[in-house]
C-alpha positions as CSV (number, residue, x, y, z in Angstrom):
1,M,0.0,0.0,0.0
2,V,1.1,3.5,-0.7
3,R,-0.1,6.8,0.8
4,D,1.0,10.1,-0.7
5,G,3.8,8.5,-2.6
6,R,5.2,6.6,0.5
7,I,5.1,2.8,1.0
8,T,3.0,2.1,4.1
9,Q,2.7,-1.7,3.8
10,A,4.2,-4.6,1.8
11,A,3.0,-8.2,1.6
12,R,4.7,-10.9,-0.4
13,P,4.7,-14.7,-0.8
14,D,7.7,-16.5,0.4
15,D,9.1,-17.1,-3.1
16,F,8.9,-13.4,-4.1
17,P,12.2,-11.5,-4.0
18,W,12.5,-8.8,-1.3
19,I,11.8,-5.3,-2.6
20,A,14.5,-2.7,-2.1
21,P,12.4,0.2,-0.8
22,K,11.4,0.0,2.9
23,I,8.2,1.0,4.7
24,E,8.0,4.8,4.7
25,D,10.3,5.1,1.6
26,L,9.0,6.9,-1.4
27,V,7.9,4.7,-4.3
28,P,11.0,4.4,-6.4
29,Q,11.6,6.6,-9.4
30,G,11.0,4.6,-12.6
31,S,7.8,3.0,-11.2
32,I,4.6,3.4,-13.3
33,F,3.2,4.9,-10.1
34,Y,4.5,8.2,-11.4
35,D,2.8,7.9,-14.8
36,E,-0.5,9.7,-15.5
37,P,-2.8,9.6,-12.4
38,L,-5.8,7.3,-12.7
39,R,-9.3,7.8,-11.5
40,P,-9.8,6.2,-8.1
41,G,-10.7,2.5,-8.5
42,E,-9.4,2.4,-12.1
43,P,-6.3,0.0,-12.4
44,S,-3.5,0.7,-14.7
45,I,-2.6,-2.0,-17.2
46,M,0.0,-4.5,-16.1
47,E,3.3,-3.2,-17.5
48,E,6.8,-4.8,-17.6
49,C,9.3,-2.7,-15.7
50,D,13.0,-2.8,-14.9
51,P,13.4,-5.2,-12.0
52,E,16.1,-3.0,-10.5
53,V,13.6,-0.2,-9.9
54,W,11.9,-2.3,-7.2
55,L,14.3,-5.1,-6.3
56,G,17.8,-3.7,-6.4
57,T,20.7,-5.2,-8.3
58,S,21.2,-8.5,-6.4
59,A,17.5,-9.6,-6.3
60,A,16.9,-8.3,-9.9
61,R,19.4,-10.9,-11.2
62,K,16.9,-13.7,-10.1
63,V,14.1,-12.2,-12.1
64,D,13.5,-12.6,-15.9
65,I,10.5,-10.3,-16.0
66,L,9.0,-7.9,-13.4
67,S,5.6,-6.4,-14.1
68,E,3.8,-3.7,-12.2
69,Q,0.1,-2.6,-11.9
70,D,-1.2,0.3,-9.9
71,L,-4.6,1.1,-8.5
72,D,-5.2,4.6,-7.4
73,Q,-7.7,5.1,-4.5
74,R,-9.0,8.1,-2.7
75,D,-7.3,10.5,-0.3
76,G,-3.8,9.8,-1.6
77,W,-3.9,6.0,-1.3
78,A,-2.8,3.5,-3.9
79,M,-2.0,-0.2,-4.3
80,V,1.0,-1.4,-6.3
81,L,1.0,-5.0,-7.5
82,L,4.3,-6.6,-8.6
83,H,4.5,-9.9,-10.5
84,A,7.9,-11.5,-10.9
85,E,8.8,-14.3,-13.3
86,L,11.9,-15.9,-11.7
87,N,14.7,-17.3,-13.7
88,E,16.5,-20.6,-12.9
89,A,18.8,-18.8,-10.5
90,G,15.8,-17.5,-8.6
């Protein structure tokens, strides 16, 4: 979850790489979060993104494809969904 551009919560399955930004950090530059704002409740399309934007260099090496989708909500809230396709090293 994101509020006013800052990460407030993060949930991930055990096999998903750790994201580099921590709770209270700003959403990283390069995220589609900063693209054109959406209407509340309207999700963006799922877009491939550079894994290093969210995962950092070490974890990004384990990912073939990282995709991101955003859902803007009211009062500065948003959800960011990340989907990773891991390579054989992951």
